[in-house]
C-alpha positions as CSV (number, residue, x, y, z in Angstrom):
1,M,63.8,112.3,27.2
2,L,62.2,114.7,29.7
3,R,59.5,112.1,30.5
4,L,62.1,109.4,31.2
5,I,64.0,111.7,33.5
6,S,60.8,112.6,35.4
7,K,59.9,109.0,35.8
8,K,63.4,108.2,37.1
9,L,63.2,111.0,39.6
10,L,59.8,109.8,40.9
11,A,61.2,106.3,41.3
12,T,64.3,107.6,43.1
13,Y,62.9,110.2,45.5
14,S,59.3,109.3,45.9
15,P,58.4,107.0,48.8
16,I,55.2,105.8,47.1
17,S,55.1,102.6,45.0
18,P,55.1,102.7,41.2
19,C,51.5,101.6,41.0
20,A,50.5,104.5,43.3
21,Q,52.6,106.9,41.1
22,C,50.7,105.8,38.0
23,G,47.4,106.3,39.8
24,L,48.5,109.7,41.0
25,V,49.4,110.7,37.4
26,Q,46.1,109.5,36.0
27,K,44.2,111.3,38.7
28,L,46.1,114.6,38.0
29,R,45.4,114.2,34.3
30,S,41.7,113.6,34.9
31,L,41.6,116.7,37.1
32,S,43.1,118.8,34.4
33,L,40.3,117.9,32.0
34,D,37.5,118.1,34.6
35,D,34.9,120.8,34.1
36,N,34.7,121.3,37.8
37,L,37.9,123.3,37.5
38,L,36.0,126.0,35.7
39,K,33.3,126.1,38.4
40,A,35.2,127.3,41.4
41,D,33.0,128.4,44.3
42,I,33.8,131.8,45.8
43,K,33.2,130.5,49.3
44,G,36.3,128.3,49.0
45,D,34.6,125.0,48.2
46,Y,36.9,123.8,45.4
47,K,36.6,120.4,44.0
48,F,40.3,119.9,43.2
49,L,41.9,121.8,46.2
50,D,41.6,121.1,49.9
51,P,41.0,124.4,51.8
52,D,42.5,122.9,54.9
53,N,45.8,121.9,53.3
54,H,47.3,125.2,52.3
55,Y,50.3,127.1,53.3
56,Q,48.2,130.3,53.1
57,K,44.8,131.0,54.4
58,F,41.9,132.1,52.3
59,R,41.6,135.9,52.1
60,Q,38.3,137.2,53.5
61,V,36.8,140.4,52.2
62,W,33.6,142.3,52.8
63,L,30.7,142.0,50.3
64,E,29.5,145.6,49.6
65,N,26.5,147.2,48.0
66,L,26.0,149.9,45.3
67,D,22.4,150.8,45.8
68,T,23.3,153.5,48.3
69,T,26.2,155.9,48.6
70,Q,26.8,154.8,52.2
71,E,28.7,151.6,52.5
72,K,26.8,148.5,53.8
73,K,28.4,145.2,54.7
74,L,26.3,142.4,53.2
75,G,28.6,139.6,54.3
76,I,32.0,138.1,54.1
77,I,33.4,136.1,51.2
78,S,36.7,134.2,50.8
79,L,39.2,134.7,48.0
80,H,41.7,132.1,47.0
81,P,45.3,132.8,48.1
82,E,46.8,131.5,44.9
83,I,45.0,134.3,43.0
84,F,44.7,137.2,45.4
85,A,47.5,136.6,48.0
86,T,50.6,135.7,46.0
87,K,53.9,137.5,46.2
88,P,53.7,140.2,43.4
89,R,56.2,139.6,40.7
90,V,57.1,143.2,39.6
91,D,59.2,141.8,36.7
92,I,56.3,139.8,35.3
93,I,54.0,142.9,35.7
94,H,56.6,144.9,33.8
95,Q,56.7,142.3,31.0
96,N,52.9,142.4,30.6
97,I,52.8,146.3,30.5
98,T,55.6,146.4,28.0
99,W,53.9,143.8,25.8
100,Q,50.6,145.6,25.9
101,R,52.2,149.0,25.0
102,L,54.2,147.6,22.1
103,F,51.9,145.2,20.4
104,R,49.7,148.0,19.1
105,Y,52.6,150.4,18.3
106,I,53.6,150.8,14.6
107,N,56.6,152.9,13.5
108,Y,55.6,154.7,10.2
109,A,59.1,156.3,9.6
110,C,60.2,155.5,6.0
111,T,63.1,156.8,4.0
112,K,63.7,156.6,0.2
113,V,66.4,154.4,-1.2
114,T,68.4,155.2,-4.4
115,S,65.8,153.8,-6.7
116,E,63.1,156.0,-5.2
117,V,64.6,159.5,-5.2
118,R,64.2,162.0,-8.0
119,G,66.8,162.4,-10.9
120,G,69.9,160.5,-11.8
121,G,69.0,159.2,-15.2
122,R,72.4,159.9,-16.7
123,K,76.0,159.9,-15.6
124,P,76.8,163.4,-14.2
125,W,80.1,163.7,-16.0
126,P,82.5,161.4,-17.9
127,Q,84.5,158.9,-16.1
128,K,87.9,160.3,-17.0
129,G,89.4,163.6,-18.1
130,M,87.5,166.0,-15.8
131,G,89.8,165.8,-12.8
132,R,86.8,165.0,-10.6
133,A,85.7,162.0,-8.6
134,R,83.9,159.4,-10.6
135,H,80.2,159.1,-10.1
136,G,77.5,157.2,-11.9
137,S,74.3,158.9,-10.6
138,I,73.3,161.8,-8.6
139,R,70.9,159.5,-6.7
140,S,73.8,157.9,-4.9
141,V,73.8,157.9,-1.1
142,L,77.0,160.1,-1.3
143,W,75.1,163.0,-2.9
144,R,72.9,165.6,-1.3
145,K,69.3,164.8,-1.9
146,G,70.3,161.3,-2.8
147,G,69.0,158.0,-1.5
148,R,69.3,156.9,2.1
149,A,71.4,153.9,3.0
150,H,70.1,151.6,5.9
151,G,67.3,154.0,6.8
152,P,64.0,153.1,8.4
153,R,61.6,151.3,6.1
154,G,58.2,151.5,7.8
155,P,55.6,150.8,8.6
156,K,57.2,148.5,11.1
157,P,55.1,146.7,13.8
158,Y,56.5,145.8,17.2
159,F,54.1,143.0,17.9
160,Y,55.2,139.9,19.7
161,M,53.4,137.2,21.7
162,L,54.0,137.0,25.4
163,P,54.1,133.4,26.7
164,H,50.8,132.1,28.2
165,H,52.1,131.5,31.7
166,I,53.6,135.0,31.8
167,R,50.2,136.5,31.0
168,V,48.5,134.4,33.6
169,W,51.0,135.2,36.4
170,G,50.7,138.9,35.4
171,L,47.0,138.9,36.2
172,V,47.6,137.0,39.4
173,S,50.3,139.5,40.5
174,A,48.0,142.4,39.6
175,F,45.1,141.1,41.6
176,S,47.3,140.3,44.6
177,T,48.8,143.8,44.5
178,K,45.3,145.5,44.4
179,L,44.0,143.4,47.3
180,A,47.2,144.1,49.4
181,Q,46.7,147.8,48.8
182,D,43.0,147.7,49.8
183,D,42.1,148.8,46.2
184,L,40.0,145.7,45.3
185,H,36.3,145.6,46.4
186,I,33.7,142.9,45.8
187,V,30.0,144.0,45.4
188,K,26.8,142.0,45.1
189,N,25.9,143.4,41.7
190,L,26.3,146.6,39.6
191,D,22.7,147.8,40.0
192,I,22.4,151.5,41.0
193,P,19.1,153.3,41.6
194,T,19.7,156.2,39.1
195,D,21.5,157.0,35.9
196,D,22.7,160.4,37.2
197,P,26.5,160.8,36.9
198,E,26.5,162.8,40.2
199,Y,25.4,159.6,42.0
200,V,28.5,157.7,40.8
201,T,30.7,160.6,41.6
202,Q,29.3,160.9,45.1
203,L,29.5,157.1,45.6
204,V,33.2,157.1,44.7
205,K,33.9,160.0,47.0
206,E,31.9,158.5,49.9
207,R,33.7,155.1,49.6
208,N,37.2,156.7,49.3
209,W,37.7,155.0,45.9
210,G,39.5,156.3,42.9
211,P,39.8,158.8,41.5
212,S,39.8,156.2,38.7
213,V,37.6,153.2,39.1
214,L,37.1,150.1,37.0
215,F,33.8,148.1,37.3
216,I,34.0,144.4,36.2
217,D,31.2,142.0,35.6
218,V,31.1,138.6,34.0
219,S,29.0,139.6,31.0
220,D,29.5,142.5,28.7
221,I,25.8,143.4,29.1
222,M,25.8,145.6,32.2
223,P,23.0,147.6,33.9
224,L,21.8,150.5,31.9
225,N,21.9,152.9,34.8
226,L,25.6,152.3,35.4
227,I,26.5,152.5,31.7
228,T,24.6,155.8,31.3
229,A,26.0,157.3,34.6
230,T,29.7,156.5,33.8
231,D,29.5,157.3,30.1
232,S,30.4,161.0,30.7
233,I,33.0,160.3,33.3
234,K,36.3,159.5,31.6
235,H,38.1,158.1,34.7
236,I,35.3,155.6,35.6
237,N,35.0,152.7,33.2
238,C,33.2,149.3,32.9
239,M,34.7,146.1,31.5
240,P,33.6,142.5,31.1
241,G,35.6,139.7,32.7
242,Y,37.0,138.4,29.5
243,G,38.6,141.7,28.7
244,L,40.7,141.9,31.9
245,N,44.3,142.8,31.4
246,V,47.2,143.9,33.5
247,H,47.4,147.4,32.0
248,S,43.7,148.2,32.7
249,I,44.0,146.8,36.3
250,L,47.0,149.0,37.1
251,K,45.8,152.0,35.2
252,H,42.7,152.4,37.5
253,N,43.2,153.1,41.2
254,T,40.3,151.0,42.4
255,L,39.0,147.7,41.1
256,V,35.4,146.8,41.8
257,L,34.3,143.2,40.9
258,T,30.9,141.7,41.3
259,E,30.6,138.5,43.3
260,D,30.0,136.4,40.1
261,A,33.0,138.1,38.3
262,A,35.3,137.3,41.3
263,S,34.2,133.6,41.2
264,W,34.6,133.5,37.4
265,V,38.1,135.0,37.5
266,Q,39.2,132.6,40.3
267,G,38.0,129.6,38.3
268,K,39.7,130.6,35.1
269,L,43.0,131.5,36.7
270,L,43.1,128.5,38.9
271,Y,42.4,126.3,35.9
272,H,45.3,127.8,33.9
273,L,47.6,127.7,36.9
274,N,47.0,124.0,37.7
275,Q,46.2,122.4,34.4
276,I,48.5,119.6,33.2
277,K,49.1,119.3,29.5
278,P,50.7,116.1,28.2
279,P,53.6,116.6,25.8
280,E,52.4,117.1,22.2
281,N,55.0,114.8,20.7
282,I,53.8,111.8,22.8
283,K,50.6,110.1,21.6
C-alpha cells in the first residue's frame, strides 16, 4: 500500500517522466548497495554526494600532531556537514543516554510469596467456635511475617533495543555538538615519543584539552606508548572506532580522532543515513 501511494505521489507532483522516475529509483538502489559508500574520502570527494550541491558547506578543521606538546598545524581537512554540522537533537541524545544506562541495569529486589515463607503447615485455629476471624494459614499475606502480595520478583532486567535510526542520529548529534563546542580534534596519528604519563598530562594541559580525553582510532591495536602512558590516568582513555557510543562521547570533555578514524566514521554514518532498503515483504 505504501509503495502504491509513493508511486502516485511521484506521478502527481514530480515533473520528470515515469521512465526517468524508474531510472532514478534504480540508480538510488544501486547506490545503496555500492561499496563506495563505505570508502568516503575525508577531503570531501564522495562518490555519491556532490560537494557543490549542499545547503551547508563542509566544515574545515586543523590537522594536529601528538609528537610534541606544542601544537603544530599539519594541514586543513574537511568534515562532512551531515555528520559534524547538523542541528543537535537533544531529545535523541537523551534517548541514547537513557538506553545505555538502562540496558545493563538489573533490579535484584525479590520478595517471598505465600508458598516460600516459613511455617503455616496447619490451620491456626478451628473455623468456628473461637470467636475469632477465620484463617487457614499463618503464611497468608494478612499475617505478620507472612507472604508478600504483588512484591518485586527479581532479578528484573531493563533491557530494550533502541531503533537503529535513533542510534545513528544520536552519534551524529554527539559529533556535531563536540565540533560546535570546539571539543573535537583531528590528529595525524596517535604516536607519541614516550610512554611517560607525565607527557600525556602535559600534552593535555598545553592544548587546553580535557580534563577528560578520549582518543579514537580505527583499529583496537593502538601505539604501545599511548596505551602505557594513559593506563594509569583514569580520565584519559582510548577506544577503537567500532566501540563509539553517545555515552562515551559526552562523558569525555575532549574527543581526539585520528585522520583515518574520522574518515571511517564519516563513511559508516553516511552509509547508514543514506541507505535505501526495499520493503521486506516485496520480493
